[in-house]
Biopython code that builds the backbone (N, CA, C, O; Angstrom):
import numpy as np
from Bio.PDB.StructureBuilder import StructureBuilder

atoms = [
    (1, "MET", "N", (-36.409, -42.425, -10.562)),
    (1, "MET", "CA", (-37.698, -41.615, -10.453)),
    (1, "MET", "C", (-37.836, -40.486, -9.470)),
    (1, "MET", "O", (-38.930, -39.928, -9.550)),
    (2, "TYR", "N", (-37.084, -40.040, -8.637)),
    (2, "TYR", "CA", (-37.425, -39.089, -7.885)),
    (2, "TYR", "C", (-37.074, -37.925, -8.226)),
    (2, "TYR", "O", (-37.658, -36.842, -8.212)),
    (3, "VAL", "N", (-35.529, -38.423, -8.699)),
    (3, "VAL", "CA", (-34.922, -37.224, -9.057)),
    (3, "VAL", "C", (-35.764, -36.669, -10.802)),
    (3, "VAL", "O", (-36.089, -35.516, -11.083)),
    (4, "ALA", "N", (-35.892, -37.665, -11.520)),
    (4, "ALA", "CA", (-37.015, -36.806, -12.585)),
    (4, "ALA", "C", (-38.433, -36.525, -11.950)),
    (4, "ALA", "O", (-38.657, -35.389, -12.367)),
    (5, "VAL", "N", (-39.533, -36.896, -11.178)),
    (5, "VAL", "CA", (-40.340, -36.024, -10.454)),
    (5, "VAL", "C", (-40.381, -34.984, -10.073)),
    (5, "VAL", "O", (-41.319, -34.187, -10.077)),
    (6, "GLU", "N", (-38.836, -34.838, -9.515)),
    (6, "GLU", "CA", (-38.782, -33.586, -8.845)),
    (6, "GLU", "C", (-38.530, -32.281, -9.612)),
    (6, "GLU", "O", (-38.695, -31.091, -9.346)),
    (7, "LYS", "N", (-38.020, -33.036, -10.778)),
    (7, "LYS", "CA", (-37.541, -32.433, -12.007)),
    (7, "LYS", "C", (-38.755, -32.167, -13.035)),
    (7, "LYS", "O", (-38.388, -32.147, -14.210)),
    (8, "GLY", "N", (-40.105, -31.965, -12.818)),
    (8, "GLY", "CA", (-41.171, -32.016, -13.649)),
    (8, "GLY", "C", (-41.392, -33.576, -14.524)),
    (8, "GLY", "O", (-41.680, -33.558, -15.721)),
    (9, "ALA", "N", (-41.273, -34.465, -14.006)),
    (9, "ALA", "CA", (-41.870, -36.068, -14.770)),
    (9, "ALA", "C", (-43.137, -36.157, -14.028)),
    (9, "ALA", "O", (-43.338, -35.619, -12.939)),
    (10, "GLU", "N", (-44.130, -37.000, -14.807)),
    (10, "GLU", "CA", (-45.265, -37.346, -13.748)),
    (10, "GLU", "C", (-44.827, -38.970, -13.393)),
    (10, "GLU", "O", (-44.030, -39.679, -14.008)),
    (11, "GLU", "N", (-45.710, -39.323, -12.072)),
    (11, "GLU", "CA", (-45.399, -40.558, -11.770)),
    (11, "GLU", "C", (-46.032, -41.435, -12.480)),
    (11, "GLU", "O", (-46.930, -41.250, -13.301)),
    (12, "GLY", "N", (-45.310, -42.841, -11.983)),
    (12, "GLY", "CA", (-46.189, -44.196, -12.745)),
    (12, "GLY", "C", (-45.676, -44.584, -13.964)),
    (12, "GLY", "O", (-46.087, -45.565, -14.583)),
    (13, "GLU", "N", (-44.451, -43.570, -14.475)),
    (13, "GLU", "CA", (-43.620, -44.311, -15.541)),
    (13, "GLU", "C", (-42.589, -45.193, -15.286)),
    (13, "GLU", "O", (-42.106, -45.265, -14.155)),
    (14, "ASN", "N", (-42.147, -45.954, -16.310)),
    (14, "ASN", "CA", (-40.817, -46.835, -16.216)),
    (14, "ASN", "C", (-39.499, -45.852, -16.390)),
    (14, "ASN", "O", (-39.476, -44.929, -17.204)),
    (15, "PHE", "N", (-38.289, -46.218, -15.415)),
    (15, "PHE", "CA", (-37.232, -46.187, -15.243)),
    (15, "PHE", "C", (-37.053, -45.386, -16.604)),
    (15, "PHE", "O", (-37.138, -44.171, -16.424)),
    (16, "THR", "N", (-36.799, -45.813, -18.080)),
    (16, "THR", "CA", (-36.316, -45.263, -18.942)),
    (16, "THR", "C", (-36.732, -43.806, -19.474)),
    (16, "THR", "O", (-36.115, -42.875, -19.992)),
    (17, "PHE", "N", (-38.222, -44.071, -19.063)),
    (17, "PHE", "CA", (-38.972, -42.975, -18.988)),
    (17, "PHE", "C", (-38.434, -41.705, -18.196)),
    (17, "PHE", "O", (-38.398, -40.533, -18.568)),
    (18, "TYR", "N", (-38.214, -42.015, -17.548)),
    (18, "TYR", "CA", (-37.344, -41.256, -16.035)),
    (18, "TYR", "C", (-35.961, -40.701, -16.613)),
    (18, "TYR", "O", (-35.878, -39.478, -16.501)),
    (19, "LEU", "N", (-35.286, -41.079, -16.976)),
    (19, "LEU", "CA", (-34.161, -41.106, -17.847)),
    (19, "LEU", "C", (-34.109, -39.935, -19.189)),
    (19, "LEU", "O", (-33.304, -39.064, -19.516)),
    (20, "ASP", "N", (-35.337, -40.401, -19.713)),
    (20, "ASP", "CA", (-35.059, -39.537, -21.224)),
    (20, "ASP", "C", (-35.491, -38.204, -20.888)),
    (20, "ASP", "O", (-35.073, -37.218, -21.495)),
    (21, "HIS", "N", (-36.639, -38.124, -19.568)),
    (21, "HIS", "CA", (-37.296, -36.975, -19.157)),
    (21, "HIS", "C", (-35.592, -36.250, -18.336)),
    (21, "HIS", "O", (-35.296, -35.075, -18.555)),
    (22, "LEU", "N", (-35.134, -36.700, -17.893)),
    (22, "LEU", "CA", (-33.658, -36.298, -17.552)),
    (22, "LEU", "C", (-32.994, -35.613, -18.340)),
    (22, "LEU", "O", (-32.414, -34.600, -17.947)),
    (23, "GLU", "N", (-32.934, -36.129, -19.923)),
    (23, "GLU", "CA", (-32.029, -36.085, -20.737)),
    (23, "GLU", "C", (-32.373, -34.995, -21.361)),
    (23, "GLU", "O", (-31.464, -34.186, -21.549)),
    (24, "LYS", "N", (-33.617, -34.680, -21.811)),
    (24, "LYS", "CA", (-34.558, -33.788, -22.043)),
    (24, "LYS", "C", (-34.332, -32.459, -21.603)),
    (24, "LYS", "O", (-34.029, -31.457, -22.252)),
    (25, "GLU", "N", (-34.578, -32.657, -20.101)),
    (25, "GLU", "CA", (-34.427, -31.530, -19.710)),
    (25, "GLU", "C", (-33.358, -30.743, -19.745)),
    (25, "GLU", "O", (-33.420, -29.539, -19.497)),
    (26, "GLY", "N", (-31.985, -31.537, -20.147)),
    (26, "GLY", "CA", (-30.656, -31.041, -19.973)),
    (26, "GLY", "C", (-30.092, -31.276, -19.161)),
    (26, "GLY", "O", (-28.995, -30.717, -19.154)),
    (27, "TYR", "N", (-30.434, -32.319, -17.817)),
    (27, "TYR", "CA", (-29.990, -33.114, -16.629)),
    (27, "TYR", "C", (-28.889, -33.991, -17.063)),
    (27, "TYR", "O", (-27.945, -34.253, -16.317)),
    (28, "ILE", "N", (-29.033, -34.582, -18.619)),
    (28, "ILE", "CA", (-28.523, -35.745, -18.274)),
    (28, "ILE", "C", (-28.073, -35.244, -19.986)),
    (28, "ILE", "O", (-28.912, -35.136, -20.880)),
    (29, "THR", "N", (-26.546, -34.978, -20.173)),
    (29, "THR", "CA", (-25.894, -34.601, -21.575)),
    (29, "THR", "C", (-25.625, -35.952, -21.888)),
    (29, "THR", "O", (-25.775, -37.003, -21.266)),
    (30, "PRO", "N", (-25.059, -35.576, -23.344)),
    (30, "PRO", "CA", (-24.797, -37.078, -24.341)),
    (30, "PRO", "C", (-23.697, -37.543, -23.336)),
    (30, "PRO", "O", (-23.976, -38.392, -22.490)),
    (31, "PRO", "N", (-23.106, -37.284, -23.376)),
    (31, "PRO", "CA", (-21.223, -37.722, -22.562)),
    (31, "PRO", "C", (-21.765, -38.156, -20.989)),
    (31, "PRO", "O", (-20.944, -38.497, -20.136)),
    (32, "MET", "N", (-22.705, -38.124, -20.805)),
    (32, "MET", "CA", (-23.131, -38.963, -19.618)),
    (32, "MET", "C", (-24.321, -40.022, -19.735)),
    (32, "MET", "O", (-24.640, -40.753, -18.797)),
    (33, "LYS", "N", (-24.866, -40.027, -20.827)),
    (33, "LYS", "CA", (-26.039, -41.021, -21.147)),
    (33, "LYS", "C", (-25.328, -42.675, -21.020)),
    (33, "LYS", "O", (-26.102, -43.584, -20.721)),
    (34, "THR", "N", (-24.183, -42.925, -21.203)),
    (34, "THR", "CA", (-23.817, -44.368, -21.219)),
    (34, "THR", "C", (-23.558, -45.160, -19.858)),
    (34, "THR", "O", (-23.759, -46.314, -19.480)),
    (35, "TRP", "N", (-22.817, -43.566, -19.088)),
    (35, "TRP", "CA", (-22.923, -44.022, -17.705)),
    (35, "TRP", "C", (-24.145, -44.083, -17.003)),
    (35, "TRP", "O", (-24.418, -45.005, -16.235)),
    (36, "VAL", "N", (-24.880, -43.141, -17.238)),
    (36, "VAL", "CA", (-26.335, -43.442, -16.671)),
    (36, "VAL", "C", (-27.073, -44.405, -16.849)),
    (36, "VAL", "O", (-27.883, -44.731, -15.981)),
    (37, "ASP", "N", (-26.976, -44.936, -17.780)),
    (37, "ASP", "CA", (-27.975, -46.085, -18.726)),
    (37, "ASP", "C", (-27.411, -47.275, -17.702)),
    (37, "ASP", "O", (-28.194, -48.136, -17.300)),
    (38, "LEU", "N", (-26.094, -47.274, -17.328)),
    (38, "LEU", "CA", (-25.567, -48.217, -16.497)),
    (38, "LEU", "C", (-26.383, -48.390, -15.042)),
    (38, "LEU", "O", (-26.491, -49.484, -14.489)),
    (39, "ILE", "N", (-26.828, -47.401, -14.614)),
    (39, "ILE", "CA", (-27.520, -47.319, -13.449)),
    (39, "ILE", "C", (-28.937, -47.968, -13.873)),
    (39, "ILE", "O", (-29.299, -48.925, -13.189)),
    (40, "ARG", "N", (-29.692, -47.595, -14.819)),
    (40, "ARG", "CA", (-30.758, -48.265, -15.267)),
    (40, "ARG", "C", (-30.401, -49.590, -15.095)),
    (40, "ARG", "O", (-30.662, -50.132, -14.021)),
    (41, "LYS", "N", (-29.810, -50.238, -16.038)),
    (41, "LYS", "CA", (-29.284, -51.537, -16.451)),
    (41, "LYS", "C", (-28.571, -52.355, -15.130)),
    (41, "LYS", "O", (-28.129, -53.447, -15.486)),
    (42, "HIS", "N", (-28.403, -52.112, -13.939)),
    (42, "HIS", "CA", (-27.260, -52.811, -12.992)),
    (42, "HIS", "C", (-29.144, -52.757, -11.878)),
    (42, "HIS", "O", (-29.564, -53.803, -11.383)),
    (43, "GLY", "N", (-29.993, -51.311, -11.707)),
    (43, "GLY", "CA", (-30.998, -51.286, -11.193)),
    (43, "GLY", "C", (-31.481, -52.752, -11.668)),
    (43, "GLY", "O", (-31.300, -53.848, -11.139)),
    (44, "ASN", "N", (-32.179, -52.377, -12.887)),
    (44, "ASN", "CA", (-33.058, -53.521, -13.454)),
    (44, "ASN", "C", (-32.751, -55.031, -12.990)),
    (44, "ASN", "O", (-33.535, -55.890, -12.588)),
    (45, "ILE", "N", (-31.226, -55.083, -13.193)),
    (45, "ILE", "CA", (-30.471, -56.125, -12.520)),
    (45, "ILE", "C", (-30.914, -56.512, -11.160)),
    (45, "ILE", "O", (-31.198, -57.671, -10.858)),
    (46, "ALA", "N", (-30.962, -55.515, -10.361)),
    (46, "ALA", "CA", (-30.993, -56.229, -8.561)),
    (46, "ALA", "C", (-32.209, -56.174, -8.453)),
    (46, "ALA", "O", (-32.702, -56.631, -7.422)),
    (47, "ALA", "N", (-32.997, -55.652, -9.388)),
    (47, "ALA", "CA", (-34.592, -55.347, -9.137)),
    (47, "ALA", "C", (-35.400, -57.147, -9.678)),
    (47, "ALA", "O", (-36.441, -57.558, -9.166)),
    (48, "HIS", "N", (-34.769, -57.775, -10.543)),
    (48, "HIS", "CA", (-35.282, -59.103, -10.808)),
    (48, "HIS", "C", (-34.428, -60.102, -10.495)),
    (48, "HIS", "O", (-34.695, -61.148, -11.086)),
    (49, "VAL", "N", (-33.440, -60.150, -9.732)),
    (49, "VAL", "CA", (-32.612, -61.015, -10.071)),
    (49, "VAL", "C", (-32.079, -61.148, -8.460)),
    (49, "VAL", "O", (-31.128, -60.481, -8.053)),
    (50, "LEU", "N", (-32.888, -62.179, -7.534)),
    (50, "LEU", "CA", (-32.551, -62.092, -6.093)),
    (50, "LEU", "C", (-31.008, -63.104, -5.987)),
    (50, "LEU", "O", (-30.996, -64.311, -5.746)),
    (51, "GLU", "N", (-29.798, -62.240, -6.237)),
    (51, "GLU", "CA", (-28.622, -62.876, -6.240)),
    (51, "GLU", "C", (-27.769, -62.050, -5.805)),
    (51, "GLU", "O", (-28.035, -60.894, -6.135)),
    (52, "LYS", "N", (-26.104, -62.266, -4.705)),
    (52, "LYS", "CA", (-25.619, -61.502, -4.015)),
    (52, "LYS", "C", (-24.968, -60.267, -5.352)),
    (52, "LYS", "O", (-24.600, -60.823, -6.387)),
    (53, "PRO", "N", (-24.873, -59.112, -5.328)),
    (53, "PRO", "CA", (-24.715, -58.314, -6.130)),
    (53, "PRO", "C", (-23.233, -58.737, -6.830)),
    (53, "PRO", "O", (-22.628, -59.517, -6.095)),
    (54, "ASN", "N", (-22.573, -58.442, -7.955)),
    (54, "ASN", "CA", (-21.311, -58.435, -7.529)),
    (54, "ASN", "C", (-20.975, -56.695, -7.519)),
    (54, "ASN", "O", (-21.626, -55.753, -7.971)),
    (55, "GLN", "N", (-19.617, -56.753, -6.768)),
    (55, "GLN", "CA", (-19.120, -56.124, -6.401)),
    (55, "GLN", "C", (-19.109, -54.812, -6.805)),
    (55, "GLN", "O", (-19.689, -53.839, -6.325)),
    (56, "ASN", "N", (-18.179, -54.938, -7.999)),
    (56, "ASN", "CA", (-17.484, -53.974, -8.967)),
    (56, "ASN", "C", (-18.973, -53.201, -9.546)),
    (56, "ASN", "O", (-19.089, -51.981, -9.661)),
    (57, "ARG", "N", (-20.006, -54.162, -9.857)),
    (57, "ARG", "CA", (-21.213, -53.384, -10.413)),
    (57, "ARG", "C", (-21.996, -52.916, -9.144)),
    (57, "ARG", "O", (-22.724, -51.937, -9.310)),
    (58, "ALA", "N", (-21.952, -53.442, -7.977)),
    (58, "ALA", "CA", (-22.476, -52.356, -6.512)),
    (58, "ALA", "C", (-22.176, -51.135, -6.598)),
    (58, "ALA", "O", (-22.786, -50.069, -6.678)),
    (59, "GLU", "N", (-20.582, -51.656, -6.552)),
    (59, "GLU", "CA", (-20.118, -50.093, -6.466)),
    (59, "GLU", "C", (-19.807, -48.623, -7.653)),
    (59, "GLU", "O", (-19.624, -47.406, -7.673)),
    (60, "SER", "N", (-19.918, -49.813, -8.499)),
    (60, "SER", "CA", (-20.088, -48.771, -9.653)),
    (60, "SER", "C", (-21.525, -47.519, -9.761)),
    (60, "SER", "O", (-21.712, -46.306, -9.858)),
    (61, "THR", "N", (-22.148, -48.585, -9.679)),
    (61, "THR", "CA", (-23.870, -47.996, -9.536)),
    (61, "THR", "C", (-23.991, -46.886, -8.487)),
    (61, "THR", "O", (-24.612, -45.829, -8.600)),
    (62, "LEU", "N", (-23.369, -47.273, -7.581)),
    (62, "LEU", "CA", (-22.913, -46.264, -6.222)),
    (62, "LEU", "C", (-22.548, -45.182, -7.022)),
    (62, "LEU", "O", (-23.428, -44.380, -7.334)),
    (63, "MET", "N", (-21.260, -44.999, -7.457)),
    (63, "MET", "CA", (-20.603, -44.028, -7.869)),
    (63, "MET", "C", (-21.277, -43.457, -8.722)),
    (63, "MET", "O", (-21.559, -42.279, -8.507)),
    (64, "PHE", "N", (-21.821, -44.195, -10.142)),
    (64, "PHE", "CA", (-22.581, -43.310, -11.039)),
    (64, "PHE", "C", (-24.125, -42.816, -10.452)),
    (64, "PHE", "O", (-24.842, -42.164, -11.211)),
    (65, "THR", "N", (-24.550, -43.121, -9.216)),
    (65, "THR", "CA", (-25.992, -42.520, -8.934)),
    (65, "THR", "C", (-25.070, -41.061, -8.219)),
    (65, "THR", "O", (-25.374, -39.916, -8.554)),
    (66, "ALA", "N", (-24.260, -41.272, -7.497)),
    (66, "ALA", "CA", (-23.836, -40.575, -6.512)),
    (66, "ALA", "C", (-23.306, -38.973, -7.611)),
    (66, "ALA", "O", (-23.494, -37.771, -7.418)),
    (67, "GLU", "N", (-22.659, -39.682, -8.655)),
    (67, "GLU", "CA", (-22.409, -38.300, -9.428)),
    (67, "GLU", "C", (-23.596, -37.489, -10.003)),
    (67, "GLU", "O", (-23.818, -36.279, -10.012)),
    (68, "LEU", "N", (-24.403, -38.735, -10.562)),
    (68, "LEU", "CA", (-25.765, -38.566, -10.904)),
    (68, "LEU", "C", (-26.545, -36.841, -10.245)),
    (68, "LEU", "O", (-26.916, -35.822, -10.828)),
    (69, "LEU", "N", (-26.511, -37.175, -9.090)),
    (69, "LEU", "CA", (-27.522, -36.569, -7.991)),
    (69, "LEU", "C", (-26.340, -35.557, -7.831)),
    (69, "LEU", "O", (-26.845, -34.440, -7.946)),
    (70, "ARG", "N", (-24.860, -35.433, -7.597)),
    (70, "ARG", "CA", (-24.207, -34.577, -7.393)),
    (70, "ARG", "C", (-24.521, -33.218, -8.376)),
    (70, "ARG", "O", (-24.586, -32.032, -8.053)),
    (71, "ILE", "N", (-24.708, -33.937, -9.846)),
    (71, "ILE", "CA", (-24.295, -32.801, -11.197)),
    (71, "ILE", "C", (-25.948, -31.994, -11.250)),
    (71, "ILE", "O", (-26.349, -31.020, -11.887)),
    (72, "VAL", "N", (-26.546, -32.812, -10.380)),
    (72, "VAL", "CA", (-28.535, -32.209, -10.529)),
    (72, "VAL", "C", (-29.150, -31.663, -9.432)),
    (72, "VAL", "O", (-30.335, -31.333, -9.462)),
    (73, "TYR", "N", (-28.424, -31.533, -8.428)),
    (73, "TYR", "CA", (-28.374, -31.131, -7.186)),
    (73, "TYR", "C", (-27.467, -30.301, -6.524)),
    (73, "TYR", "O", (-27.734, -29.230, -5.979)),
    (74, "GLU", "N", (-26.387, -30.846, -6.600)),
    (74, "GLU", "CA", (-25.292, -30.423, -5.609)),
    (74, "GLU", "C", (-24.785, -28.926, -6.663)),
    (74, "GLU", "O", (-24.686, -27.779, -6.226)),
    (75, "MET", "N", (-24.505, -29.398, -8.222)),
    (75, "MET", "CA", (-23.547, -28.051, -8.561)),
    (75, "MET", "C", (-24.610, -27.432, -9.154)),
    (75, "MET", "O", (-24.336, -26.500, -9.910)),
    (76, "GLU", "N", (-25.797, -27.734, -8.990)),
    (76, "GLU", "CA", (-26.969, -26.019, -9.325)),
    (76, "GLU", "C", (-26.779, -25.256, -8.114)),
    (76, "GLU", "O", (-26.527, -24.054, -8.203)),
    (77, "TYR", "N", (-26.908, -26.025, -6.596)),
    (77, "TYR", "CA", (-26.933, -25.580, -5.769)),
    (77, "TYR", "C", (-25.575, -24.385, -5.171)),
    (77, "TYR", "O", (-25.609, -23.407, -4.424)),
    (78, "LEU", "N", (-24.635, -24.968, -5.822)),
    (78, "LEU", "CA", (-23.449, -24.298, -5.753)),
    (78, "LEU", "C", (-23.492, -22.926, -6.672)),
    (78, "LEU", "O", (-23.199, -21.793, -6.291)),
    (79, "ALA", "N", (-24.039, -23.425, -8.283)),
    (79, "ALA", "CA", (-23.682, -22.759, -8.575)),
    (79, "ALA", "C", (-24.686, -20.855, -8.299)),
    (79, "ALA", "O", (-24.355, -19.773, -8.784)),
    (80, "LYS", "N", (-25.989, -21.195, -7.291)),
    (80, "LYS", "CA", (-26.545, -20.336, -7.261)),
    (80, "LYS", "C", (-25.987, -19.597, -6.126)),
    (80, "LYS", "O", (-26.170, -18.399, -5.913)),
    (81, "GLN", "N", (-25.271, -20.428, -5.393)),
    (81, "GLN", "CA", (-24.287, -19.873, -3.618)),
    (81, "GLN", "C", (-23.311, -18.954, -4.878)),
    (81, "GLN", "O", (-23.557, -17.752, -4.970)),
    (82, "TYR", "N", (-22.399, -19.466, -5.663)),
    (82, "TYR", "CA", (-21.413, -18.481, -6.173)),
    (82, "TYR", "C", (-21.969, -17.189, -6.495)),
    (82, "TYR", "O", (-21.709, -16.059, -6.080)),
    (83, "LYS", "N", (-22.925, -17.700, -7.470)),
    (83, "LYS", "CA", (-23.785, -16.412, -8.396)),
    (83, "LYS", "C", (-23.848, -15.390, -7.367)),
    (83, "LYS", "O", (-23.150, -14.380, -7.454)),
    (84, "ALA", "N", (-24.744, -15.615, -6.275)),
    (84, "ALA", "CA", (-25.331, -14.987, -5.070)),
    (84, "ALA", "C", (-24.366, -14.161, -4.439)),
    (84, "ALA", "O", (-24.646, -13.085, -3.911)),
    (85, "GLU", "N", (-23.013, -14.753, -4.500)),
    (85, "GLU", "CA", (-22.095, -13.673, -3.779)),
    (85, "GLU", "C", (-21.437, -12.860, -4.438)),
    (85, "GLU", "O", (-20.954, -11.808, -4.018)),
    (86, "LYS", "N", (-21.360, -13.422, -5.825)),
    (86, "LYS", "CA", (-21.000, -12.462, -6.772)),
    (86, "LYS", "C", (-21.809, -10.981, -7.164)),
    (86, "LYS", "O", (-21.275, -10.001, -7.684)),
    (87, "GLU", "N", (-23.214, -11.114, -6.767)),
    (87, "GLU", "CA", (-24.149, -9.756, -6.902)),
    (87, "GLU", "C", (-23.989, -9.046, -6.035)),
    (87, "GLU", "O", (-24.610, -7.985, -5.982)),
]
sb = StructureBuilder()
sb.init_structure("model")
sb.init_model(0)
sb.init_chain("A")
sb.init_seg("    ")
for serial, (resi, resn, name, xyz) in enumerate(atoms, 1):
    if name == "N":
        sb.init_residue(resn, " ", resi, " ")
    sb.init_atom(name, np.array(xyz, "f"), 0.0, 1.0, " ", f" {name:<3s}", serial, name[0])
structure = sb.get_structure()
């Protein structure tokens, strides 16, 4: 939600709306969609079922989330830095 809102989505929507917004804006590409949807599915499980999470599920959710944040923020930042150095 925070990433999508920071990238122009309105607050108060559901998680699927935010993923669709990021896809529409080009932050999520077709090859990324499968693993980004796992973030949604795993988050939904954790939000509605109060049980100890499966370690593999928790670690993969963390890995996928970190990668999404890298792509949306870090790579954009690095590209701007590299471009500025070249100019």
